[in-house]
C-alpha positions, 0 to 999 in steps of 0.5 A: 290418274296422274302418274308421270307428271305430278309437278305439271299437274300441280301447276295446272291445278294451281291456276284455280287457286292463283286466279279464282276470279278467272279459273274458279269455274274452270273444270280442270278434270273435264277433257275438252272436245279438242283433245282427240284420244279416240283411235278412229277420229281425224286429228291434226297429224297427217298420216304421211308424217307419222302413225297415230296408233303408237302415240295413242298407246303411249300412256306417258306422252298421252298424260303429258299432252293432256295435262299441258293442254290445260296449262295457261301461264301461271305468272303472266295470267295474273298480271294480265288480269290487272286489266280490271284495274289498270289500262293496257298501256299501263301494264305494257309500260310497267312491263317494259320498264321492269325488263329494261331497268329492273323491277325496282325501277317500277314505282309501286310495282304490283306483286303480279309483275314482281312474280312475273319477272322473277319467274323469267329471271330464275334460269333453270339448272338445265340451261347451258348459256355457252350453248345458248350463245353459240346456238343464237349465233348459228341461227342469225342467218336462218332467222334473217332469211327464213323466219318470215316464210316459216312464220307465215307457214306456221300461221296458216297451220294455226288458221286451219284448225279451229281449236287453235285459231279461235282464241286469236280470232275472237279477240281480233288479233288475227283479223284484217290488217292486224293479221299482217302486223301479227305475222310481222311481229312474230317474225321479228321476235324470232329474229331479234332473239338471235342478236348478240346478247338479246336473251340476256336479262336486260336484252331486247329478246328478254323483253320481247318474250315477256311481251309475247307472254303478256299478249297471250295472257290477255287473249286468255283473259278476254276469251274466258271473261269477255267472249260468249263464244268460248266454250271450255267444254269444247275448247278447253284452255285458250292458248294452252302451252301445248299450242305454243310448243310447235312455234318454239320448237319447229326448227328443232323438229326439222333438225331432229328429222334430219338426224333420224333420216341420216341414221343418227340418234344424237345431235351434232355439237352444232345442232345441240347448240341450236336446240339449247338456244331454242329451249331457253327461248321457249323457257322465257316464253313460259313453256314448261321443261316437260314440253322441251325435250332435248333428243331427236326421238323425243322431240319428234315424238312429243311434236307428233303427239301434240298433233295426234291429240288435236282434233281436226276442225276446219270451219268458217272461222278458219276459212276466213282467216286463211282467206284474209292471210292470203289477201294480206300476203304478197306473192313473194311472201312479204306482207302488204303492210310493208311492201318492198322492205323485206330482206329477201326483196332487197337482196334479190330484187335490187335495182340496176347499179347504173340507176341509183335509187334516190332514197338510198342515203335515207335508207342507210340512215334508217338502218343506223337509227333502227338497229342501235344494238348492232355495232358500227362494225356490223353496219360497215359490212352493209354496203350501199351498192350504187344507191341500193341497200344490200348485204355484203355476201362475204360477211353474211356467210362468215357469221350472219351478223349483218343479216341480223342487223339488217333485219332490225330495220 
């Protein structure tokens, strides 16, 4: 029975009407096996993180997670389904053009694309763009220095649960060398969105969010229509919105834990800006407002509930994904695809200044070419230290803009 979230439930059921060819046979009334509501089963919530019992007694959060577990993307999924009549390249090109130049720049734009872009442009009333800009400014250094490591940890967490990992595994998105590419793309997304103006309507972060949504929708389509291994009675919706929440809100969850450990029930002004930045980024990724709480206790409770209701499962697919990720990741955390190019490697493993690197000038030219969104003032702060690209410590500590510009290389 729907009691607390009728609008969210309506959105879930609308998927069948919007895409009968994809969701016509999907039973939205059937609780998938992945949803662990029994008190005596193993879930993805470790006992040392939180007690599962109070969560199972909270009818409101149970309804929230159960409903969001059945929600895909009501505007991106119909566009991805055009793979039946358009090539993937055509869909990507049209989406990029719409993001960069506007929907009117796309000749004969399909109505699915018009609806997709319109939904992203319709910023909700609860968004405070002044806080979003301030939060992005504060997140630039963490995004440059920590995002690659946090992203790898998040992927491993996904790999260790068969219900969350299977969609990507079935489509090959997390197999072989594509896993390394996927990790790098995700880390780059979280970094790019912190650049000045990136989340504006025609900014690179807006486009990056649209591309992520298209990729997830294509995974859903392929899992439901082209795979004989996807059992909706067991796995439910491929890549549901509830599974995207941890990646989008993990930083805010850590801020919430910090606040509670310090005895606070509210965020500081600086923390509030970071939280609002993350909430808007998640909105652009398609997450509903119901999954984007704004207060410390609520953030922790919803994240804990998602894990508490995700059934534990580790199988051969998980084992292969974890093993493959280890082979593709170096001991220092950098992907094997791009050796010695990660920011942390350049910062902490630079050459002896008395031995200039022969490719220094070329690297600086690449920095200028690949980070056009960074102003000349930003690039002037990036020193070539006797033939080695490094960050000017003073500038990195003041506003982080150099770190973000360097990360774009």
